[in-house]
C-alpha positions as CSV (number, residue, x, y, z in Angstrom):
1,M,17.4,-14.1,5.6
2,K,15.3,-11.6,7.6
3,T,11.5,-11.7,7.1
4,G,11.6,-8.1,5.7
5,H,14.1,-9.1,3.0
6,K,12.0,-12.2,2.1
7,I,8.8,-10.1,1.8
8,S,10.6,-7.5,-0.4
9,L,12.1,-10.2,-2.6
10,I,8.7,-11.9,-3.1
11,Y,6.9,-8.6,-3.7
12,S,9.7,-7.4,-6.1
13,G,9.8,-10.8,-7.9
14,I,6.1,-10.9,-8.5
15,T,5.9,-7.3,-9.6
16,I,9.0,-7.6,-11.9
17,G,7.6,-10.8,-13.3
18,L,4.3,-9.1,-14.1
19,L,6.3,-6.2,-15.7
20,L,8.3,-8.6,-17.8
21,I,5.1,-10.4,-19.0
22,A,3.5,-7.0,-19.8
23,G,6.7,-5.9,-21.6
24,M,6.8,-9.2,-23.7
25,V,3.1,-8.8,-24.6
26,F,3.7,-5.2,-25.6
27,Y,6.8,-6.2,-27.6
28,F,4.8,-9.0,-29.3
29,F,1.9,-6.9,-30.4
30,S,4.1,-3.9,-31.4
31,S,6.4,-6.2,-33.5
32,N,3.4,-7.9,-35.1
33,Y,1.8,-4.5,-35.8
34,I,5.0,-3.2,-37.4
35,R,5.3,-6.4,-39.5
36,N,1.7,-6.2,-40.7
37,L,2.2,-2.5,-41.5
38,Y,5.3,-3.3,-43.6
39,F,3.4,-6.0,-45.5
40,H,0.7,-3.4,-46.2
41,Y,3.3,-1.1,-47.7
42,M,4.7,-4.1,-49.6
43,Q,1.2,-4.8,-51.1
44,E,0.9,-1.2,-52.2
45,K,4.4,-1.5,-53.8
46,A,3.4,-4.7,-55.6
47,H,0.3,-3.2,-57.0
48,A,2.2,-0.1,-58.1
49,V,4.8,-2.3,-59.8
50,A,2.1,-4.4,-61.6
51,E,0.3,-1.3,-62.8
52,E,3.5,0.2,-64.1
53,K,4.4,-2.9,-66.0
54,F,1.0,-4.0,-67.4
55,S,-1.0,-0.7,-67.7
56,K,1.4,1.4,-69.8
57,D,-0.5,0.8,-73.0
58,E,-3.9,1.3,-71.2
59,L,-3.3,4.6,-69.4
60,D,-2.8,8.1,-70.8
61,P,0.7,9.6,-70.2
62,V,-0.4,11.7,-67.2
63,K,-2.0,8.8,-65.3
64,Y,0.9,6.6,-66.2
65,R,3.3,9.2,-64.8
66,N,1.4,9.2,-61.6
67,V,1.7,5.4,-61.4
68,V,5.5,5.7,-61.8
69,I,5.7,8.4,-59.2
70,R,3.6,6.3,-56.7
71,R,5.9,3.3,-57.4
72,K,9.0,5.3,-56.8
73,A,7.7,6.8,-53.7
74,S,6.8,3.4,-52.1
75,I,9.3,1.3,-50.1
76,P,12.4,0.0,-51.9
77,T,12.4,-3.7,-53.1
78,S,15.2,-6.1,-53.8
79,K,13.4,-8.3,-56.3
80,E,10.2,-8.1,-58.5
81,L,8.9,-11.2,-60.3
82,F,6.1,-11.7,-62.8
83,V,5.1,-15.3,-63.3
84,N,2.6,-16.3,-65.9
85,V,0.3,-18.8,-64.1
86,E,-1.7,-19.9,-67.0
87,N,0.7,-22.8,-67.2
88,R,0.2,-24.1,-63.6
89,D,3.0,-26.7,-63.7
90,L,5.7,-24.3,-65.0
91,A,4.5,-21.5,-62.7
92,R,4.6,-23.8,-59.6
93,Q,8.3,-24.6,-60.3
94,V,9.1,-20.9,-60.0
95,L,6.7,-20.1,-57.2
96,S,7.8,-23.0,-55.0
97,A,11.2,-21.3,-54.6
98,Y,9.3,-18.6,-52.5
99,L,6.0,-20.1,-51.4
100,D,4.9,-23.4,-49.9
101,D,2.1,-25.5,-51.2
102,E,-0.5,-23.9,-48.9
103,Q,0.5,-20.4,-49.9
104,I,0.5,-21.3,-53.6
105,K,-3.0,-22.7,-53.1
106,Q,-4.1,-19.4,-51.4
107,L,-2.5,-17.4,-54.3
108,Y,-4.5,-19.4,-56.9
109,A,-7.6,-18.6,-54.8
110,N,-7.0,-14.9,-55.5
111,Q,-5.7,-14.2,-51.9
112,T,-2.8,-11.9,-51.2
113,V,0.0,-13.9,-49.6
114,N,2.6,-12.5,-47.2
115,F,5.6,-14.6,-46.6
116,E,9.2,-14.6,-45.4
117,H,12.1,-15.7,-47.6
118,G,15.4,-15.9,-45.8
119,Q,16.1,-12.5,-44.3
120,E,13.6,-10.8,-46.6
121,V,9.9,-10.5,-46.6
122,G,7.6,-10.6,-49.6
123,T,4.1,-10.4,-50.9
124,A,2.4,-12.1,-53.8
125,F,-0.9,-11.7,-55.6
126,V,-2.5,-12.6,-58.9
127,Y,-2.8,-9.8,-61.4
128,Y,-5.2,-10.1,-64.4
129,D,-4.2,-8.3,-67.6
130,N,-5.4,-8.5,-71.2
131,T,-2.1,-10.2,-72.0
132,G,-2.5,-12.9,-69.5
133,T,-2.7,-13.8,-65.8
134,F,0.4,-13.2,-63.7
135,A,1.6,-13.9,-60.2
136,V,3.3,-10.7,-59.0
137,I,6.0,-11.3,-56.3
138,V,7.8,-8.5,-54.6
139,L,10.7,-9.1,-52.1
140,S,12.2,-6.6,-49.8
141,R,14.4,-6.4,-46.7
142,N,12.6,-4.8,-43.7
143,P,15.2,-2.5,-42.1
144,Y,12.5,-0.4,-40.4
145,G,11.0,-3.4,-38.5
146,A,14.4,-4.7,-37.4
147,D,15.5,-1.2,-36.2
148,I,12.2,-0.6,-34.4
149,S,12.2,-4.0,-32.9
150,R,15.8,-3.6,-31.7
151,T,14.9,-0.2,-30.2
152,L,11.9,-1.7,-28.5
153,R,13.9,-4.5,-27.0
154,W,16.5,-2.2,-25.6
155,A,13.9,0.3,-24.3
156,L,12.0,-2.5,-22.6
157,L,15.1,-4.0,-21.2
158,F,16.2,-0.6,-19.8
159,L,12.6,0.0,-18.4
160,V,12.6,-3.5,-16.7
161,L,16.0,-3.0,-15.2
162,V,15.2,0.5,-13.9
163,S,11.8,-0.6,-12.7
164,A,13.3,-3.6,-11.0
165,G,15.8,-1.4,-9.1
166,V,13.1,1.1,-8.1
167,L,10.7,-1.6,-7.1
168,W,13.3,-3.4,-5.1
169,L,14.2,-0.2,-3.1
170,I,10.5,0.7,-2.6
171,S,9.5,-2.8,-1.6
172,R,12.5,-3.2,0.7
173,L,11.7,0.1,2.4
174,Y,8.0,-0.7,2.6
175,A,8.6,-4.3,3.8
176,M,11.1,-3.3,6.4
177,R,8.8,-0.6,7.7
178,M,5.9,-3.1,7.8
179,H,8.1,-5.8,9.4
180,D,9.4,-3.3,12.0
181,R,5.8,-2.2,12.7
182,I,4.6,-5.8,13.0
183,D,7.5,-6.7,15.2
184,R,7.0,-3.6,17.3
185,D,3.3,-4.3,17.7
186,Y,4.1,-7.9,18.5
187,Q,6.6,-6.9,21.2
188,T,4.0,-4.4,22.6
189,E,1.3,-7.0,22.7
190,K,3.7,-9.5,24.3
191,M,4.7,-7.0,27.0
192,F,1.0,-6.1,27.3
193,V,0.0,-9.7,28.0
194,N,2.9,-10.3,30.4
195,N,2.2,-7.1,32.4
196,A,-1.5,-7.7,32.4
197,S,-0.9,-11.3,33.7
198,H,1.4,-9.9,36.4
199,E,-1.0,-7.1,37.4
200,I,-4.0,-9.5,37.6
201,N,-1.9,-12.2,39.3
202,N,-1.0,-10.0,42.3
203,P,-4.5,-9.3,43.6
204,L,-5.6,-12.9,42.8
205,T,-2.7,-14.2,44.8
206,A,-3.6,-11.9,47.6
207,I,-7.2,-13.1,47.5
208,Q,-6.1,-16.7,47.5
209,G,-3.8,-16.0,50.5
210,E,-6.6,-14.3,52.5
211,C,-8.9,-17.2,51.8
212,E,-6.3,-19.7,53.0
213,V,-5.7,-17.6,56.1
214,G,-9.5,-17.5,56.8
215,L,-9.6,-21.3,56.6
216,L,-6.8,-21.9,59.0
217,R,-8.8,-21.5,62.2
218,D,-11.9,-19.9,63.7
219,Y,-11.7,-16.1,63.9
220,S,-13.8,-13.5,65.6
221,A,-16.5,-11.6,63.6
222,Q,-14.3,-8.6,63.4
223,E,-11.3,-10.6,62.1
224,Y,-13.5,-12.2,59.4
225,Q,-14.7,-8.8,58.4
226,D,-11.2,-7.6,58.0
227,I,-10.3,-10.6,55.9
228,L,-13.4,-10.1,53.7
229,R,-12.6,-6.4,53.4
230,R,-9.1,-7.1,52.1
231,I,-10.6,-9.7,49.7
232,A,-13.1,-7.2,48.5
233,H,-10.4,-4.6,48.0
234,E,-8.2,-7.0,45.9
235,A,-11.3,-8.2,43.9
236,E,-12.0,-4.5,43.1
237,R,-8.5,-4.2,41.9
238,V,-9.0,-7.1,39.5
239,V,-12.3,-5.7,38.3
240,T,-10.8,-2.3,37.7
241,I,-7.8,-3.8,35.8
242,M,-10.1,-5.9,33.7
243,R,-12.4,-3.0,32.9
244,E,-9.5,-0.8,31.9
245,L,-8.0,-3.6,29.8
246,L,-11.3,-4.1,28.0
247,Q,-11.7,-0.4,27.4
248,F,-8.1,-0.1,26.2
249,S,-8.5,-3.1,23.8
250,H,-11.8,-1.7,22.5
251,V,-10.3,1.7,21.8
252,R,-7.2,0.2,20.1
253,S,-9.3,-2.2,18.0
254,G,-9.7,0.4,15.2
255,E,-13.5,0.2,15.2
256,E,-15.2,3.4,14.2
257,M,-17.0,5.3,17.0
258,T,-20.7,5.3,16.4
259,S,-22.2,7.2,19.4
260,L,-20.8,10.6,18.5
261,E,-22.4,13.8,19.8
262,P,-21.4,17.5,20.3
263,V,-19.5,17.8,23.5
264,S,-18.6,21.1,25.1
265,I,-15.2,20.8,26.8
266,M,-15.6,23.3,29.5
267,P,-18.7,21.8,31.3
268,L,-17.1,18.3,31.0
269,L,-13.9,19.5,32.7
270,Q,-15.8,21.5,35.4
271,S,-17.5,18.3,36.6
272,L,-14.1,16.5,36.7
273,C,-12.2,19.4,38.4
274,E,-14.7,20.2,41.1
275,G,-13.0,19.9,44.4
276,H,-9.8,18.5,42.9
277,C,-8.0,21.2,40.8
278,E,-8.3,24.8,39.6
279,L,-10.0,25.4,36.2
280,E,-9.3,28.4,34.0
281,C,-11.3,29.1,30.8
282,K,-9.7,31.2,28.0
283,G,-12.0,30.0,25.3
284,D,-14.5,27.1,25.4
285,F,-14.9,24.8,22.3
286,T,-17.1,21.9,21.2
287,I,-16.1,18.7,19.4
288,S,-17.9,15.7,18.0
289,A,-17.0,12.9,20.4
290,D,-18.1,9.9,22.4
291,A,-18.9,11.7,25.6
292,H,-18.3,8.6,27.8
293,L,-14.9,7.9,26.4
294,L,-13.8,11.5,26.3
295,R,-14.8,11.9,30.0
296,M,-12.8,8.8,30.8
297,A,-9.7,10.1,29.1
298,F,-9.7,13.5,30.9
299,H,-10.6,11.8,34.2
300,N,-7.5,9.6,33.9
301,L,-5.3,12.6,33.0
302,I,-6.6,14.8,35.9
303,N,-6.7,11.9,38.4
304,N,-3.1,11.1,37.5
305,A,-2.0,14.7,38.0
306,V,-3.8,14.9,41.3
307,K,-2.4,11.6,42.5
308,Y,1.3,12.6,41.8
309,S,1.0,16.3,42.7
310,D,2.4,15.6,46.2
311,G,-0.5,17.6,47.7
312,K,0.3,20.8,45.6
313,P,-2.4,22.5,43.5
314,V,-3.2,21.2,40.0
315,S,-4.4,23.6,37.3
316,V,-6.4,22.9,34.1
317,T,-6.6,25.5,31.4
318,V,-9.0,25.5,28.5
319,A,-8.2,27.5,25.4
320,D,-9.2,27.3,21.7
321,H,-8.9,23.6,20.9
322,L,-6.3,23.2,23.7
323,V,-6.5,21.7,27.2
324,V,-3.4,22.1,29.5
325,I,-3.2,20.0,32.7
326,R,-0.3,21.2,34.9
327,D,0.8,19.9,38.3
328,R,3.8,20.8,40.5
329,G,4.3,17.4,42.0
330,I,7.0,14.8,41.8
331,G,7.5,15.0,38.0
332,I,8.8,12.2,35.8
333,P,12.4,11.1,35.4
334,K,13.9,11.9,32.0
335,D,14.6,8.2,31.2
336,D,11.0,7.3,32.0
337,L,9.3,10.1,30.0
338,P,9.4,8.3,26.6
339,H,7.6,5.3,28.1
340,I,4.8,6.8,30.2
341,F,2.1,6.0,27.6
342,E,3.1,2.3,27.3
343,P,0.5,0.0,28.9
344,F,1.4,-1.0,32.5
345,Y,4.6,1.2,32.5
346,R,5.1,3.1,35.8
347,A,7.8,5.7,36.4
348,S,10.6,4.7,38.7
349,N,9.7,7.4,41.3
350,T,6.1,6.5,41.8
351,G,7.0,4.6,44.9
352,S,4.0,3.3,46.9
353,V,1.4,5.4,45.0
354,M,-1.3,2.9,43.9
355,G,-1.8,2.5,40.1
356,H,-1.9,0.0,37.3
357,G,-0.2,1.8,34.5
358,V,-3.1,1.6,32.1
359,G,-4.8,5.0,32.7
360,L,-2.4,7.2,30.7
361,A,-2.2,4.7,27.8
362,L,-6.0,4.5,27.7
363,A,-6.4,8.3,27.8
364,K,-3.9,8.8,25.0
365,A,-5.6,6.1,22.8
366,I,-9.0,7.7,23.4
367,L,-7.8,11.2,22.6
368,E,-6.0,10.2,19.5
369,K,-9.1,8.4,18.3
370,H,-10.9,11.7,18.6
371,G,-8.2,13.4,16.5
372,A,-6.2,15.0,19.3
373,T,-2.5,14.9,20.0
374,V,-1.1,14.5,23.5
375,S,2.3,15.9,24.5
376,V,4.0,15.8,27.9
377,E,6.7,18.0,29.4
378,S,8.1,17.1,32.9
379,K,11.0,17.6,35.2
380,Q,11.6,15.5,38.2
381,G,10.8,17.3,41.4
382,E,9.2,20.3,39.5
383,G,6.0,18.9,38.1
384,T,4.4,17.8,34.8
385,T,2.5,19.5,32.0
386,V,0.1,17.6,29.7
387,R,-1.1,19.3,26.5
388,V,-4.1,18.0,24.6
389,T,-4.5,19.7,21.2
390,F,-7.6,19.0,19.1
391,R,-7.6,19.5,15.4
């Protein structure tokens, strides 16, 4: 099973499990509340029945009529019992058919007792009348509770099934996207490490070779200088690569930039374009940025344009929140265009032009960190246009 499917199954299982638990808790408390509410109505019915039976000779006709009306308006009952409890032994024989010993004890302690008898529910209490002391027992079937509980069960089941389906789809989509993103990042990092190792290995191998050559025999001072010059050149390549890698790693780390300041784009580009390309200003603008990183990003873009311009002029245009860098050089092959911002990727037509393939990736990462978007249009043999748009 794919990792994305495993993640979605685990996530869905945990969420659906929690939903089931929440549903069961809700069902339990709802059913308990409905049961207690019905017992409350049963108690009102029992008191109304007792008043109707024992208070007829004590109430005037109007009050007695109100008692009868209240009794008729209360919930229906299937059985009403009045047990004289002055003879405890005889009363216990009748009461034991409905109540257990503990409930009978509670009843004699003047507590209202709610109980279940078969498929019915009942309530019992002691009523004191001038004719004696009676245990009043009222039994009734609770159709409301059963119907409501059944409706709750089906509603909760439907909710759980629908939620399970929706959660499964959402979690699968989210997990697959996360898995694809992690896998893509992993492959990118793997390629990054492989390419970085290759790029660093080349100059180090050259340095090692020059050192071995220098140790083979005695050379003239000029020959030693040539060897040291080549070693210094390759060492500089290593330092440059390492510096760019550290900068690229720092920019991609996701850390917030702290040294932000207002940077005017036109003066920054003037210092970079001087003697290298033509600069046109249609509208200067200022952004809050890390001046050092922003300068590095535009330096890489302009330097890249000049390097591959094939000796033709390069133009830089500044407009409102837009910088356009255009060259008329060798251009980028169509198949290479989607990959030019990948670390260490170099187009197939770069030939012998020196480069490490980090500059464009670093520039794009820096600019995106400043809230800009970078787009590239290019045709092989006609040139390349880079657009940097700031929000």
